[in-house]
GUVEXTI-737310 format. One record per residue (C-alpha): residue in one letter; y, z, x. Coordinates in steps of 0.05 Angstrom, whole numbers. Layout:
{'A', {Y, Z, X}},
...
***
This chain:
{'M', {-624, 272, 601}},
{'K', {-594, 333, 567}},
{'I', {-550, 340, 506}},
{'E', {-479, 359, 523}},
{'F', {-441, 408, 479}},
{'F', {-370, 408, 451}},
{'D', {-333, 469, 426}},
{'G', {-318, 486, 353}},
{'G', {-261, 502, 305}},
{'M', {-191, 521, 329}},
{'G', {-142, 529, 272}},
{'S', {-179, 583, 234}},
{'L', {-188, 624, 299}},
{'L', {-113, 619, 313}},
{'Q', {-98, 641, 242}},
{'A', {-142, 702, 253}},
{'A', {-101, 715, 316}},
{'G', {-37, 714, 275}},
{'L', {-17, 641, 266}},
{'P', {29, 643, 205}},
{'R', {11, 603, 144}},
{'G', {44, 535, 147}},
{'T', {52, 536, 223}},
{'A', {20, 479, 261}},
{'P', {-34, 504, 308}},
{'D', {-11, 454, 362}},
{'S', {57, 490, 367}},
{'W', {23, 551, 397}},
{'N', {9, 511, 461}},
{'L', {82, 527, 477}},
{'S', {98, 590, 438}},
{'Q', {33, 629, 443}},
{'P', {-7, 596, 500}},
{'E', {-47, 659, 515}},
{'Q', {-78, 657, 445}},
{'V', {-98, 584, 453}},
{'L', {-126, 598, 522}},
{'A', {-167, 656, 495}},
{'V', {-201, 610, 445}},
{'H', {-216, 558, 499}},
{'K', {-245, 612, 545}},
{'A', {-288, 639, 488}},
{'Y', {-318, 570, 477}},
{'A', {-329, 561, 552}},
{'A', {-365, 628, 554}},
{'A', {-407, 606, 495}},
{'G', {-433, 548, 539}},
{'S', {-391, 488, 516}},
{'D', {-391, 431, 566}},
{'Y', {-328, 400, 535}},
{'I', {-265, 438, 514}},
{'T', {-223, 401, 463}},
{'T', {-148, 405, 471}},
{'N', {-107, 438, 416}},
{'T', {-72, 373, 400}},
{'F', {-105, 349, 336}},
{'G', {-39, 341, 299}},
{'A', {6, 329, 360}},
{'N', {44, 264, 350}},
{'R', {116, 243, 343}},
{'L', {112, 240, 268}},
{'R', {105, 316, 269}},
{'F', {137, 341, 333}},
{'E', {200, 320, 370}},
{'N', {172, 354, 432}},
{'C', {104, 320, 426}},
{'E', {97, 304, 501}},
{'A', {108, 377, 521}},
{'I', {58, 402, 469}},
{'V', {5, 352, 493}},
{'K', {15, 367, 567}},
{'A', {12, 442, 553}},
{'G', {-51, 432, 511}},
{'V', {-86, 395, 566}},
{'E', {-67, 447, 618}},
{'L', {-92, 504, 574}},
{'A', {-159, 469, 563}},
{'R', {-164, 455, 637}},
{'Q', {-158, 530, 652}},
{'A', {-223, 542, 614}},
{'G', {-260, 510, 673}},
{'K', {-299, 458, 635}},
{'K', {-290, 384, 621}},
{'V', {-229, 369, 578}},
{'A', {-229, 324, 517}},
{'L', {-159, 301, 497}},
{'D', {-159, 308, 421}},
{'L', {-127, 255, 376}},
{'G', {-128, 267, 301}},
{'P', {-105, 221, 245}},
{'T', {-31, 206, 240}},
{'G', {-30, 229, 168}},
{'K', {-4, 161, 146}},
{'L', {-39, 102, 114}},
{'L', {-29, 38, 153}},
{'A', {4, -24, 123}},
{'P', {-8, -64, 81}},
{'M', {-38, -5, 42}},
{'G', {13, 45, 67}},
{'E', {79, 48, 104}},
{'L', {57, 56, 177}},
{'D', {58, -9, 216}},
{'F', {-4, -22, 258}},
{'E', {34, -30, 324}},
{'E', {73, 34, 310}},
{'A', {6, 69, 301}},
{'V', {-18, 42, 367}},
{'D', {46, 66, 400}},
{'I', {41, 136, 369}},
{'Y', {-29, 144, 398}},
{'A', {-8, 113, 464}},
{'E', {46, 166, 474}},
{'V', {-5, 222, 466}},
{'I', {-54, 189, 514}},
{'R', {-1, 177, 567}},
{'A', {22, 249, 562}},
{'G', {-48, 279, 567}},
{'K', {-92, 232, 607}},
{'A', {-76, 261, 676}},
{'G', {-114, 326, 662}},
{'A', {-167, 300, 614}},
{'D', {-239, 278, 627}},
{'A', {-246, 241, 561}},
{'V', {-209, 223, 498}},
{'I', {-236, 242, 430}},
{'I', {-209, 208, 368}},
{'E', {-234, 249, 309}},
{'T', {-233, 258, 234}},
{'V', {-212, 186, 223}},
{'S', {-222, 159, 152}},
{'D', {-196, 88, 162}},
{'T', {-225, 34, 208}},
{'Y', {-155, 6, 219}},
{'E', {-128, 72, 245}},
{'M', {-189, 78, 290}},
{'K', {-175, 9, 317}},
{'A', {-103, 29, 332}},
{'A', {-126, 91, 368}},
{'L', {-181, 55, 407}},
{'L', {-133, 1, 430}},
{'A', {-83, 54, 451}},
{'A', {-136, 89, 492}},
{'K', {-164, 27, 525}},
{'E', {-94, 1, 541}},
{'N', {-67, 66, 570}},
{'C', {-125, 101, 606}},
{'D', {-193, 89, 636}},
{'L', {-225, 152, 607}},
{'P', {-289, 152, 565}},
{'V', {-271, 149, 491}},
{'F', {-307, 185, 434}},
{'A', {-294, 153, 366}},
{'S', {-311, 202, 309}},
{'F', {-305, 187, 234}},
{'I', {-303, 230, 171}},
{'F', {-345, 203, 113}},
{'D', {-346, 223, 40}},
{'E', {-406, 244, -2}},
{'S', {-425, 171, -13}},
{'G', {-426, 157, 62}},
{'R', {-362, 117, 63}},
{'L', {-293, 124, 94}},
{'L', {-231, 133, 51}},
{'T', {-216, 58, 58}},
{'G', {-286, 36, 40}},
{'A', {-327, 26, 104}},
{'D', {-399, 50, 104}},
{'V', {-431, 78, 167}},
{'Q', {-454, 10, 191}},
{'T', {-385, -21, 184}},
{'A', {-351, 37, 220}},
{'A', {-402, 33, 276}},
{'V', {-394, -42, 284}},
{'L', {-318, -34, 290}},
{'A', {-320, 23, 340}},
{'E', {-372, -10, 385}},
{'S', {-338, -78, 383}},
{'L', {-273, -46, 408}},
{'G', {-305, -12, 467}},
{'A', {-316, 60, 445}},
{'D', {-362, 96, 493}},
{'V', {-390, 145, 442}},
{'I', {-392, 142, 366}},
{'G', {-391, 204, 324}},
{'V', {-383, 238, 257}},
{'N', {-346, 303, 245}},
{'C', {-317, 348, 190}},
{'G', {-327, 337, 116}},
{'F', {-394, 371, 108}},
{'G', {-444, 418, 138}},
{'P', {-504, 399, 183}},
{'K', {-552, 384, 126}},
{'Q', {-507, 328, 99}},
{'F', {-501, 300, 170}},
{'L', {-575, 284, 177}},
{'E', {-571, 217, 140}},
{'L', {-505, 199, 173}},
{'V', {-535, 208, 243}},
{'Q', {-596, 168, 223}},
{'E', {-550, 111, 200}},
{'L', {-512, 113, 266}},
{'R', {-577, 108, 305}},
{'R', {-599, 49, 262}},
{'Y', {-537, 7, 273}},
{'S', {-504, 28, 338}},
{'S', {-524, 23, 410}},
{'L', {-476, 78, 431}},
{'P', {-491, 151, 446}},
{'I', {-479, 195, 385}},
{'L', {-435, 257, 374}},
{'A', {-444, 303, 314}},
{'Q', {-394, 358, 297}},
{'P', {-406, 385, 226}},
{'N', {-371, 442, 191}},
{'A', {-404, 510, 185}},
{'G', {-429, 490, 116}},
{'L', {-384, 483, 54}},
{'P', {-319, 522, 44}},
{'E', {-310, 581, -3}},
{'S', {-251, 626, -18}},
{'I', {-265, 700, -9}},
{'N', {-208, 751, -16}},
{'G', {-157, 696, -5}},
{'K', {-190, 670, 59}},
{'T', {-228, 605, 71}},
{'V', {-298, 618, 96}},
{'Y', {-358, 573, 105}},
{'N', {-426, 587, 75}},
{'L', {-473, 581, 135}},
{'T', {-488, 640, 179}},
{'V', {-489, 631, 254}},
{'E', {-565, 630, 253}},
{'E', {-569, 580, 195}},
{'Y', {-519, 534, 230}},
{'A', {-558, 535, 295}},
{'A', {-624, 519, 259}},
{'A', {-593, 462, 221}},
{'M', {-562, 434, 285}},
{'R', {-631, 432, 317}},
{'E', {-653, 384, 262}},
{'I', {-595, 338, 280}},
{'A', {-611, 344, 354}},
{'A', {-683, 324, 340}},
{'L', {-660, 258, 308}},
{'G', {-632, 236, 375}},
{'V', {-560, 251, 395}},
{'S', {-524, 258, 461}},
{'Y', {-469, 306, 442}},
{'L', {-465, 365, 393}},
{'G', {-407, 409, 372}},
{'G', {-374, 442, 312}},
{'C', {-315, 430, 266}},
{'C', {-283, 471, 211}},
{'G', {-309, 542, 204}},
{'T', {-348, 543, 269}},
{'T', {-333, 597, 320}},
{'P', {-355, 613, 391}},
{'A', {-414, 650, 361}},
{'H', {-436, 587, 322}},
{'I', {-430, 545, 385}},
{'A', {-468, 596, 429}},
{'A', {-525, 599, 378}},
{'M', {-526, 523, 372}},
{'I', {-530, 515, 447}},
{'D', {-584, 567, 454}},
{'T', {-625, 533, 399}},
{'C', {-615, 461, 421}},
{'R', {-611, 464, 497}},
{'T', {-685, 446, 504}},
{'V', {-681, 386, 458}},
{'P', {-675, 324, 502}},
{'A', {-619, 274, 489}},
{'K', {-644, 209, 460}},
{'P', {-595, 153, 476}},
{'N', {-596, 96, 427}},
{'A', {-636, 35, 446}},
{'P', {-591, -27, 454}},
{'K', {-588, -65, 388}},
{'T', {-595, -140, 387}},
{'N', {-567, -150, 317}},
{'S', {-508, -196, 309}},
{'F', {-456, -167, 262}},
{'I', {-388, -188, 237}},
{'S', {-347, -143, 192}},
{'S', {-285, -131, 151}},
{'Y', {-254, -63, 136}},
{'S', {-312, -47, 88}},
{'T', {-366, -99, 93}},
{'T', {-415, -122, 147}},
{'V', {-451, -189, 150}},
{'E', {-511, -199, 195}},
{'L', {-527, -265, 228}},
{'G', {-598, -287, 237}},
{'N', {-632, -269, 171}},
{'T', {-608, -305, 109}},
{'P', {-561, -364, 125}},
{'V', {-488, -344, 119}},
{'V', {-438, -384, 78}},
{'I', {-370, -392, 112}},
{'G', {-317, -417, 64}},
{'E', {-278, -475, 95}},
{'R', {-220, -484, 46}},
{'I', {-166, -443, 82}},
{'N', {-154, -501, 130}},
{'P', {-100, -555, 126}},
{'T', {-145, -612, 151}},
{'G', {-145, -665, 97}},
{'K', {-111, -619, 46}},
{'K', {-42, -642, 25}},
{'R', {-29, -583, -22}},
{'F', {-50, -533, 32}},
{'K', {-3, -565, 82}},
{'Q', {53, -557, 32}},
{'A', {36, -484, 23}},
{'L', {39, -472, 98}},
{'M', {106, -508, 105}},
{'E', {134, -466, 47}},
{'N', {100, -402, 72}},
{'D', {65, -397, 5}},
{'I', {17, -340, 22}},
{'S', {-1, -333, -52}},
{'Y', {-35, -402, -49}},
{'I', {-77, -380, 10}},
{'I', {-97, -316, -25}},
{'N', {-119, -356, -86}},
{'E', {-162, -400, -42}},
{'A', {-193, -337, -12}},
{'T', {-209, -303, -77}},
{'A', {-237, -367, -107}},
{'Q', {-285, -377, -49}},
{'V', {-309, -305, -50}},
{'A', {-321, -309, -125}},
{'A', {-362, -373, -113}},
{'G', {-407, -339, -62}},
{'A', {-375, -343, 7}},
{'D', {-399, -290, 56}},
{'V', {-344, -304, 107}},
{'L', {-278, -341, 103}},
{'D', {-250, -387, 156}},
{'V', {-174, -379, 163}},
{'N', {-138, -436, 198}},
{'T', {-63, -447, 193}},
{'G', {-55, -498, 249}},
{'L', {0, -546, 229}},
{'P', {55, -578, 270}},
{'G', {124, -552, 254}},
{'I', {106, -481, 236}},
{'D', {103, -416, 275}},
{'E', {28, -413, 277}},
{'T', {26, -344, 310}},
{'A', {67, -313, 254}},
{'V', {35, -351, 197}},
{'L', {-37, -341, 220}},
{'T', {-26, -266, 229}},
{'E', {7, -261, 161}},
{'A', {-49, -301, 128}},
{'V', {-103, -258, 159}},
{'T', {-69, -194, 137}},
{'A', {-56, -220, 67}},
{'V', {-127, -245, 57}},
{'Q', {-156, -179, 81}},
{'G', {-112, -145, 29}},
{'V', {-148, -178, -29}},
{'V', {-219, -193, -7}},
{'N', {-268, -151, 33}},
{'T', {-308, -208, 65}},
{'P', {-304, -216, 141}},
{'L', {-260, -271, 168}},
{'Q', {-268, -327, 219}},
{'I', {-202, -334, 255}},
{'D', {-195, -407, 271}},
{'T', {-143, -434, 320}},
{'A', {-135, -471, 385}},
{'N', {-71, -432, 400}},
{'P', {-87, -373, 447}},
{'K', {-23, -336, 428}},
{'A', {-38, -342, 354}},
{'L', {-110, -323, 366}},
{'E', {-94, -258, 402}},
{'A', {-40, -239, 352}},
{'A', {-87, -249, 293}},
{'M', {-146, -215, 328}},
{'R', {-103, -155, 344}},
{'R', {-83, -145, 271}},
{'Y', {-152, -160, 243}},
{'N', {-186, -99, 211}},
{'G', {-259, -107, 232}},
{'K', {-302, -149, 278}},
{'A', {-282, -221, 266}},
{'M', {-313, -288, 282}},
{'L', {-270, -325, 332}},
{'N', {-268, -400, 326}},
{'S', {-271, -424, 380}},
{'V', {-288, -430, 454}},
{'T', {-316, -491, 488}},
{'G', {-354, -504, 552}},
{'K', {-289, -523, 587}},
{'K', {-273, -475, 643}},
{'S', {-201, -467, 619}},
{'S', {-224, -450, 549}},
{'M', {-274, -397, 572}},
{'Q', {-222, -366, 618}},
{'T', {-173, -361, 560}},
{'V', {-216, -342, 501}},
{'F', {-270, -296, 529}},
{'P', {-221, -241, 551}},
{'I', {-190, -241, 481}},
{'A', {-260, -237, 449}},
{'K', {-280, -180, 495}},
{'K', {-217, -139, 485}},
{'Y', {-215, -143, 409}},
{'G', {-289, -149, 395}},
{'A', {-313, -213, 362}},
{'V', {-370, -261, 351}},
{'C', {-349, -325, 388}},
{'V', {-362, -393, 359}},
{'C', {-382, -436, 419}},
{'L', {-371, -510, 413}},
{'L', {-421, -550, 454}},
{'L', {-372, -595, 491}},
{'D', {-339, -591, 559}},
{'E', {-292, -630, 604}},
{'T', {-336, -692, 597}},
{'G', {-336, -690, 521}},
{'I', {-395, -682, 473}},
{'P', {-462, -697, 505}},
{'A', {-502, -752, 471}},
{'T', {-567, -713, 475}},
{'A', {-593, -647, 452}},
{'E', {-610, -628, 523}},
{'G', {-539, -640, 545}},
{'R', {-512, -595, 491}},
{'L', {-563, -540, 508}},
{'E', {-540, -542, 580}},
{'I', {-469, -526, 557}},
{'A', {-497, -470, 513}},
{'R', {-532, -439, 573}},
{'R', {-468, -444, 614}},
{'L', {-428, -411, 558}},
{'T', {-479, -355, 553}},
{'A', {-479, -341, 628}},
{'T', {-403, -342, 632}},
{'A', {-395, -297, 571}},
{'K', {-442, -247, 604}},
{'R', {-395, -243, 664}},
{'Y', {-340, -223, 616}},
{'G', {-385, -169, 586}},
{'I', {-402, -208, 523}},
{'D', {-475, -206, 502}},
{'K', {-509, -267, 473}},
{'K', {-515, -230, 406}},
{'D', {-440, -240, 400}},
{'L', {-444, -316, 410}},
{'I', {-458, -367, 357}},
{'F', {-466, -440, 378}},
{'D', {-439, -501, 342}},
{'P', {-481, -563, 362}},
{'L', {-427, -606, 331}},
{'A', {-441, -652, 271}},
{'M', {-412, -721, 283}},
{'T', {-408, -770, 227}},
{'I', {-468, -815, 215}},
{'S', {-420, -870, 194}},
{'T', {-409, -885, 268}},
{'D', {-479, -872, 294}},
{'G', {-541, -865, 249}},
{'N', {-574, -820, 300}},
{'N', {-519, -767, 300}},
{'A', {-552, -723, 248}},
{'N', {-619, -725, 286}},
{'I', {-586, -703, 351}},
{'T', {-551, -645, 317}},
{'L', {-614, -622, 281}},
{'E', {-655, -625, 345}},
{'T', {-602, -584, 380}},
{'L', {-605, -534, 323}},
{'R', {-680, -527, 328}},
{'R', {-679, -517, 403}},
{'L', {-622, -466, 401}},
{'H', {-660, -428, 347}},
{'A', {-723, -429, 389}},
{'E', {-684, -397, 446}},
{'G', {-662, -340, 400}},
{'L', {-590, -363, 395}},
{'H', {-549, -363, 331}},
{'T', {-519, -429, 305}},
{'V', {-462, -452, 261}},
{'L', {-441, -520, 235}},
{'G', {-381, -551, 201}},
{'V', {-428, -585, 151}},
{'S', {-380, -636, 120}},
{'N', {-364, -669, 187}},
{'I', {-430, -707, 180}},
{'S', {-403, -751, 123}},
{'F', {-334, -772, 145}},
{'G', {-320, -844, 125}},
{'L', {-374, -848, 72}},
{'P', {-371, -850, -5}},
{'N', {-402, -794, -47}},
{'R', {-397, -747, 12}},
{'E', {-423, -688, -27}},
{'A', {-493, -719, -31}},
{'I', {-497, -728, 45}},
{'N', {-469, -659, 57}},
{'T', {-519, -626, 11}},
{'A', {-579, -660, 41}},
{'F', {-555, -647, 112}},
{'F', {-541, -574, 96}},
{'T', {-613, -565, 72}},
{'L', {-642, -599, 134}},
{'A', {-598, -556, 178}},
{'M', {-620, -491, 146}},
{'Q', {-692, -514, 154}},
{'A', {-677, -525, 228}},
{'G', {-654, -453, 236}},
{'L', {-579, -455, 219}},
{'S', {-550, -385, 219}},
{'A', {-484, -402, 185}},
{'G', {-454, -462, 151}},
{'I', {-379, -476, 146}},
{'M', {-375, -510, 78}},
{'N', {-341, -513, 10}},
{'P', {-370, -457, -33}},
{'L', {-334, -487, -94}},
{'S', {-383, -546, -90}},
{'K', {-437, -530, -141}},
{'P', {-488, -578, -110}},
{'M', {-478, -546, -41}},
{'M', {-487, -476, -69}},
{'N', {-547, -498, -110}},
{'A', {-579, -525, -46}},
{'Y', {-564, -459, -11}},
{'Y', {-596, -415, -64}},
{'A', {-656, -462, -71}},
{'F', {-668, -460, 4}},
{'V', {-662, -384, 8}},
{'A', {-713, -377, -48}},
{'L', {-760, -428, -17}},
{'A', {-755, -394, 51}},
{'G', {-778, -327, 21}},
{'K', {-711, -294, 34}},
{'D', {-694, -281, -39}},
{'E', {-738, -226, -68}},
{'G', {-760, -244, -138}},
{'C', {-715, -306, -134}},
{'A', {-660, -260, -161}},
{'A', {-602, -295, -127}},
{'Y', {-629, -364, -146}},
{'I', {-636, -343, -219}},
{'A', {-567, -311, -221}},
{'N', {-536, -375, -193}},
{'A', {-575, -418, -242}},
{'Q', {-553, -376, -301}},
{'D', {-480, -376, -280}},
{'T', {-447, -420, -331}},
{'S', {-376, -396, -318}},
{'P', {-325, -450, -302}},
{'A', {-304, -462, -231}},
{'V', {-256, -408, -206}},
{'S', {-185, -431, -211}},
{'T', {-141, -428, -149}},
{'G', {-78, -437, -190}},
{'E', {-48, -400, -249}},
{'G', {-98, -359, -288}},
{'D', {-107, -298, -331}},
{'L', {-59, -240, -321}},
{'K', {-115, -189, -322}},
{'Q', {-152, -227, -268}},
{'S', {-89, -233, -225}},
{'I', {-80, -157, -228}},
{'L', {-153, -144, -214}},
{'R', {-151, -191, -154}},
{'G', {-86, -162, -128}},
{'L', {-44, -226, -136}},
{'S', {26, -197, -144}},
{'K', {63, -263, -145}},
{'D', {17, -293, -196}},
{'A', {19, -230, -239}},
{'A', {95, -231, -241}},
{'A', {97, -306, -259}},
{'Q', {45, -299, -313}},
{'T', {80, -238, -343}},
{'K', {146, -275, -345}},
{'A', {113, -333, -381}},
{'L', {76, -288, -430}},
{'L', {139, -250, -448}},
{'K', {165, -312, -482}},
{'S', {112, -305, -536}},
{'T', {83, -235, -528}},
{'D', {112, -166, -541}},
{'S', {122, -123, -479}},
{'L', {80, -66, -506}},
{'E', {24, -114, -523}},
{'L', {26, -139, -451}},
{'I', {21, -69, -424}},
{'E', {-35, -46, -471}},
{'G', {-72, -113, -474}},
{'Y', {-68, -137, -403}},
{'I', {-41, -89, -351}},
{'V', {-75, -23, -369}},
{'P', {-143, -56, -382}},
{'A', {-138, -90, -314}},
{'L', {-122, -25, -279}},
{'D', {-179, 10, -317}},
{'E', {-228, -44, -294}},
{'A', {-203, -37, -222}},
{'G', {-213, 38, -228}},
{'R', {-283, 29, -256}},
{'Q', {-303, -17, -200}},
{'F', {-273, 31, -149}},
{'E', {-315, 88, -177}},
{'Q', {-377, 44, -175}},
{'K', {-362, 27, -101}},
{'T', {-358, -48, -116}},
{'L', {-283, -49, -102}},
{'F', {-250, -8, -46}},
{'L', {-184, 26, -33}},
{'P', {-146, -33, -3}},
{'Q', {-164, -76, -63}},
{'L', {-148, -19, -111}},
{'L', {-79, -12, -81}},
{'M', {-67, -87, -83}},
{'S', {-86, -85, -157}},
{'A', {-35, -30, -166}},
{'D', {18, -72, -131}},
{'A', {2, -131, -176}},
{'A', {8, -86, -238}},
{'K', {75, -61, -212}},
{'A', {99, -133, -205}},
{'A', {80, -144, -277}},
{'F', {115, -80, -300}},
{'D', {178, -100, -262}},
{'E', {181, -165, -301}},
{'I', {173, -127, -366}},
{'K', {227, -76, -348}},
{'A', {275, -132, -330}},
{'T', {273, -156, -402}},
{'M', {277, -88, -435}},
{'P', {341, -53, -458}},
{'A', {362, 1, -409}},
{'A', {348, 55, -462}},
{'D', {277, 32, -469}},
{'A', {260, 19, -396}},
{'G', {240, 91, -383}},
{'Q', {201, 102, -447}},
{'Q', {134, 76, -425}},
{'G', {117, 139, -386}},
{'G', {56, 180, -401}},
{'G', {85, 247, -377}},
{'K', {115, 281, -316}},
{'I', {72, 300, -256}},
{'V', {96, 337, -194}},
{'I', {55, 321, -131}},
{'A', {59, 349, -61}},
{'T', {21, 359, 4}},
{'V', {20, 434, 15}},
{'E', {59, 473, 66}},
{'G', {36, 463, 138}},
{'D', {0, 397, 124}},
{'I', {30, 331, 144}},
{'H', {-26, 287, 119}},
{'D', {0, 252, 57}},
{'I', {-48, 193, 52}},
{'G', {-86, 218, -8}},
{'K', {-23, 241, -43}},
{'N', {11, 174, -34}},
{'I', {-48, 136, -62}},
{'V', {-49, 181, -123}},
{'K', {26, 169, -133}},
{'V', {19, 93, -132}},
{'L', {-37, 94, -184}},
{'L', {-4, 146, -230}},
{'E', {61, 106, -231}},
{'N', {24, 43, -250}},
{'Y', {-7, 79, -309}},
{'G', {63, 96, -333}},
{'F', {68, 168, -310}},
{'E', {133, 195, -283}},
{'V', {116, 221, -214}},
{'I', {160, 271, -178}},
{'D', {137, 266, -105}},
{'L', {158, 326, -63}},
{'G', {129, 296, 1}},
{'K', {89, 333, 54}},
{'D', {92, 403, 84}},
{'V', {123, 429, 20}},
{'P', {136, 505, 14}},
{'C', {103, 539, -46}},
{'E', {169, 560, -75}},
{'A', {195, 488, -74}},
{'V', {135, 465, -116}},
{'V', {148, 519, -168}},
{'E', {222, 503, -170}},
{'A', {208, 428, -180}},
{'V', {161, 443, -238}},
{'K', {213, 488, -271}},
{'E', {269, 436, -263}},
{'S', {228, 377, -287}},
{'G', {188, 410, -341}},
{'A', {125, 376, -315}},
{'G', {61, 398, -347}},
{'L', {15, 376, -290}},
{'V', {18, 387, -215}},
{'G', {-23, 352, -161}},
{'L', {-33, 387, -94}},
{'S', {-65, 357, -32}},
{'A', {-91, 386, 34}},
{'L', {-131, 356, 90}},
{'M', {-132, 412, 140}},
{'T', {-174, 476, 133}},
{'T', {-115, 517, 159}},
{'T', {-70, 495, 102}},
{'V', {-117, 511, 44}},
{'P', {-89, 582, 41}},
{'S', {-21, 550, 28}},
{'M', {-53, 512, -30}},
{'E', {-82, 577, -58}},
{'K', {-15, 612, -52}},
{'T', {20, 554, -86}},
{'I', {-30, 555, -143}},
{'A', {-20, 630, -152}},
{'L', {56, 622, -155}},
{'L', {51, 564, -204}},
{'H', {6, 604, -251}},
{'A', {52, 664, -246}},
{'H', {117, 628, -260}},
{'T', {100, 564, -299}},
{'A', {52, 540, -352}},
{'A', {34, 478, -313}},
{'K', {-38, 458, -300}},
{'I', {-59, 442, -229}},
{'M', {-105, 389, -200}},
{'V', {-124, 392, -126}},
{'G', {-156, 344, -77}},
{'G', {-168, 333, -3}},
{'A', {-222, 326, 48}},
{'V', {-233, 401, 58}},
{'L', {-242, 416, -16}},
{'T', {-302, 418, -62}},
{'P', {-307, 428, -137}},
{'D', {-331, 500, -127}},
{'Y', {-277, 515, -77}},
{'A', {-224, 487, -125}},
{'K', {-249, 537, -178}},
{'Q', {-248, 594, -128}},
{'I', {-174, 583, -112}},
{'D', {-159, 579, -187}},
{'A', {-143, 505, -193}},
{'D', {-151, 476, -263}},
{'Y', {-179, 409, -240}},
{'Y', {-213, 380, -178}},
{'A', {-199, 306, -163}},
{'K', {-251, 277, -115}},
{'D', {-209, 214, -105}},
{'A', {-146, 178, -131}},
{'M', {-178, 149, -193}},
{'A', {-205, 217, -212}},
{'G', {-133, 242, -209}},
{'V', {-111, 186, -256}},
{'N', {-167, 203, -304}},
{'I', {-147, 276, -305}},
{'A', {-75, 257, -320}},
{'K', {-95, 210, -375}},
{'E', {-139, 263, -407}},
{'F', {-85, 317, -399}},
{'Y', {-29, 275, -431}},
{'K', {-70, 239, -484}},
***
């Protein structure tokens, strides 16, 4: 089997052919097709097997004539005489709840491009994606609108994470679960930095791998962006990647037909090494992956109305804040996964479950178990879920399997399989195993491997039959012996008995000894968690007994699920609680004291955790929203003359001319405003002169400029030059294509590697 080769960069080559600064490369599919075709033919002559369409930025957010641009792009690529990959880049928007773009709108945006271009394409490539949620939208659009192979390619930062927090493993789990045919990494860095990323992909994914690095790191020479690897250096470095085991190689920013020709000549004799199928069982959120089968997994059970009067009230009143509090309390107590069940007569379960899943994912980064018997609600929540969820549940009933397995396959999930069928729950372990075998065989027919099944042998209360626990434990042992994963609703064993916690704790320990993979339990129960940590230590799964010792030394009070400290509410992203607590504190506390003593310290702590990679972008933005809710309460009580006096200085921000990607800029804006700065947001694709004029009019001392695309960095450099020539403002820059050295070369005053770095620069500048 041979490695197949993609082409390289497009925008910089079109600029060399005369593409004006600030003009979208995609537009030349219609206005200058001969120039686009010349690039395609050059890559074909270099030996590329795949020619990528010039449609990276082609979507309705940018072009009214998107369909015509896409169709022309496909036809031009087709004329090169090689296989055609329909190129889908990021929308340039952050998806809700972090941003403004609704998930279904994102799906529809990608679907339009796919429908326009699929007729002449041989594959779809979704590239330079920095958010698992946007990748999910694009993958669903592809799978729902064409039957072409789909390449899913991500862009990672220097820490090996996406913008929204996912590491390589989590990104791989998401893409594979949603049916990507190839997984890849592109842009961001040169080949040397790709070595570890490719190794990580091989470790966690079963899919073939695509690698498309830049031609090294960018530099500015005589006003032009160039990359620091020669053709020969690039080719040699790509051979190192090829030797790791990939199926596809290509180039990204800064690469040319000469780079691709040299790469092909150097790597053509290296055999492709397809990934071996992985048997690991993973579930994931947007940033975190949990593996089944090693250390037992704790699934928090408290987001469930069964036997919970207060929770039922919250559902009836659509009190999502209560659900969020339950979620954060369980995670703080040690839950690895959270069960989310909103099944209650009299409510719109489809709407409430979907809202609950979205809201919980906004404040915690643990994976979720979506728990419902309502197929409509199940599919709606699975569609909106950002990650690979657990799905609770399917049974051995034919109707259940026919309904649930297609949903699980489409959206990618680990299915909880209840060992009952049309005849009920078998009275013996053998009877339950027979149902497990039937579920496994049926799932396989739907394309679901046994690694994505987890079996619940069903704990029935010992108050009705003293042998119930023994039957369940025997079933657990036999399932474990057959290499199958298991899960239990632990507390079911004690229904109808006094002092239930004692029974639950003992049963949980016995179940873990029998091979239990995951327990659905109350993590707020200290005896249950003590039993968990003790078992893990005794089983040799806790190196140095570190987790056991940490649990034993934890003398903090139980986490409250009600009103608490304002700083904690902001840190946890609880906007409703933050507003209520601020309103209450204002009765006895000065507004300035609230800002300096509660709000700013909470934001600082969120920023510190973000920089340490213990808190990720969605949580950071939720913290900012909670801080804003607190600020709004303070402003409501302040005299109008004082309401605007909390600012820390004026800052003009903009995405430079020619660039429609305003994700980074918008994140910076949210955080700056919550630190009290007055932000003048000029939007995206902003001409240089407009930035200068805004600085003059506002008197702002600091400017923030953003660019994602290599082709728009010259616009950033021109803007910086004009600002320095006509204003005294200092300039900070950021974006995926920039480095600290490159920022210096284009005469920026500061380089912001992420949003919090931008805040820190502003704080230092205006102190």
